C-alpha positions in Angstrom: 0.0 0.0 0.0 1.3 3.5 -0.8 0.6 6.5 1.3 1.3 9.9 -0.2 2.1 12.9 2.1 2.8 16.6 1.4 6.4 16.8 0.3 7.1 19.5 2.9 6.1 17.0 5.7 8.1 13.9 4.6 10.9 14.7 7.0 8.5 15.3 9.9 6.8 12.0 9.4 10.1 10.1 9.2 11.7 11.9 12.1 15.4 12.4 12.9 17.4 9.5 11.5 14.0 7.9 10.6 13.3 7.2 14.3 9.6 8.1 14.0 8.9 5.9 11.0 10.9 3.0 12.4 8.9 3.1 15.7 5.7 3.4 13.8 6.6 0.3 11.7 7.5 -1.6 14.8 4.3 -0.7 16.6 2.1 -1.5 13.6 4.1 -4.7 12.6 4.7 -3.4 9.1 7.6 -2.6 6.8 7.7 1.0 5.7 9.8 2.2 2.8 10.5 5.9 2.9 10.4 8.2 -0.1 13.7 8.9 -1.9 14.8 12.6 -1.8 13.6 14.2 -5.1 11.2 11.3 -5.7 7.5 11.0 -5.2 6.6 11.8 -1.6 5.0 8.5 -0.6 5.6 5.8 1.9 5.3 2.2 0.8 3.7 0.0 3.6 3.7 -3.8 3.5 2.2 -6.2 6.0 -1.2 -7.6 7.0 -4.2 -5.5 6.0 -5.2 -4.4 9.5 -1.6 -3.6 10.2 -1.1 -1.5 7.1 -4.4 0.3 7.9 -3.0 1.2 11.3 0.2 2.4 9.8 -1.6 4.6 7.2 -3.7 6.0 10.1 -0.6 6.9 12.0 1.1 8.6 9.1 -2.1 10.6 8.4 -2.1 11.5 12.1 1.4 12.8 11.9 0.5 14.9 8.8 -2.5 16.2 10.7 -0.4 17.0 13.7 2.0 19.0 11.5 -0.5 20.7 9.3 -3.7 21.0 11.5 -5.8 19.8 8.6 -7.9 16.7 8.8 -8.7 14.8 5.6 -12.0 13.1 5.0 -10.2 9.7 5.4 -8.8 10.8 8.8 -12.3 11.8 10.1 -13.3 8.1 10.0 -10.0 7.1 11.7 -10.6 9.5 14.5 -14.2 8.4 15.1 -14.5 6.4 18.4 -14.7 2.6 18.0 -15.1 -0.2 20.5 -13.9 -3.8 19.9 -13.8 -6.9 22.0 -10.5 -8.8 22.0 -10.8 -12.5 23.1 -7.7 -14.0 24.6 -7.1 -17.6 25.9 -8.0 -17.7 29.6 -4.5 -18.7 30.6 -3.0 -15.6 28.9 -5.2 -12.9 30.6 -2.6 -12.5 33.4 0.2 -11.9 30.9 -1.8 -9.2 29.2 -2.9 -7.5 32.4 0.5 -7.8 34.1 1.4 -7.3 37.7 -1.0 -4.8 39.3 -2.4 -4.0 35.8 0.9 -2.4 34.7 1.0 -4.0 31.2 -2.5 -3.3 30.2 -2.3 0.2 31.6 0.9 0.8 29.6 -0.8 -0.4 26.4 -3.8 1.9 27.0 -1.5 4.9 27.7 0.8 4.2 24.7 -2.2 3.8 22.3 -4.5 6.5 23.7 -7.3 4.0 24.3 -9.5 3.0 27.2 -9.2 -0.7 27.9 -11.5 -2.6 30.3 -9.9 -5.9 31.5 -12.0 -9.0 32.0 -13.0 -9.8 35.6 -11.9 -13.1 37.2 -14.4 -15.9 36.5 -15.9 -14.0 33.5 -15.3 -14.4 29.7 -11.6 -13.5 28.8 -12.5 -10.5 26.7 -10.7 -7.1 26.8 -12.9 -4.2 25.7 -10.9 -1.5 23.8 -12.4 2.0 23.0 -10.7 4.8 21.1 -10.0 6.2 17.6 -9.9 3.4 15.0 -6.1 3.6 14.4 -5.5 3.6 18.2 -7.8 0.6 18.7 -5.9 -1.3 16.0 -2.6 -0.5 17.7 -3.9 -1.7 21.1 -5.2 -4.9 19.5 -1.8 -5.5 17.9 -0.1 -4.9 21.3 -2.4 -7.3 23.1 -2.0 -9.9 20.4 1.8 -9.5 20.8 1.5 -10.2 24.5 -0.7 -13.2 24.0 1.6 -14.7 21.3 4.8 -13.7 23.1 3.5 -15.4 26.3 2.7 -18.6 24.2 6.2 -18.5 22.6 7.9 -17.9 26.0 6.1 -20.9 27.6 
C-alpha cells in the first residue's frame, strides 16, 4: 500500500534518522519504505491488511499533527470505535500484568481505554478509542498473547 504525504512533511513523518517511522513500523508490525529525496513523496507500507491500515492512520495523524488539517479519510479514523478482544483464559494474566501495569501501559501508549476481564468471566478485553489507536492496542495485546505462548 502506498501513502502519499505533502512533500514538505516527509521529514517530519520520518523523524530524525528515521526514528519516528521506524517506531511506527515496529508498533504496527509493518515494513515501511521511505520516499527517496527528489522522488514521489509517498511511503510504501507492507504487512497484514489491518496492520497497514493502522500504519496509514498513524502517518495521516502525523500529517494532521504537523498541518492542522484533517482529511475526510482521517475523520473516519478519529471516530470512536469499540472492539472486543478475546484471549485464551490462561493468557489474561500476561496481558494484564502485575497490578495491571502491562494493560495500563498499552492503554497509555495507544491512547485507548481498555477494560480488562473480571476473574471468572469471559476472557475479553474491551478497547475503545479512535480506530487507528484501537488497531494499535489490538496488535499490542496480540503480541503479549503470542509472546506469552512462545515464551512458555
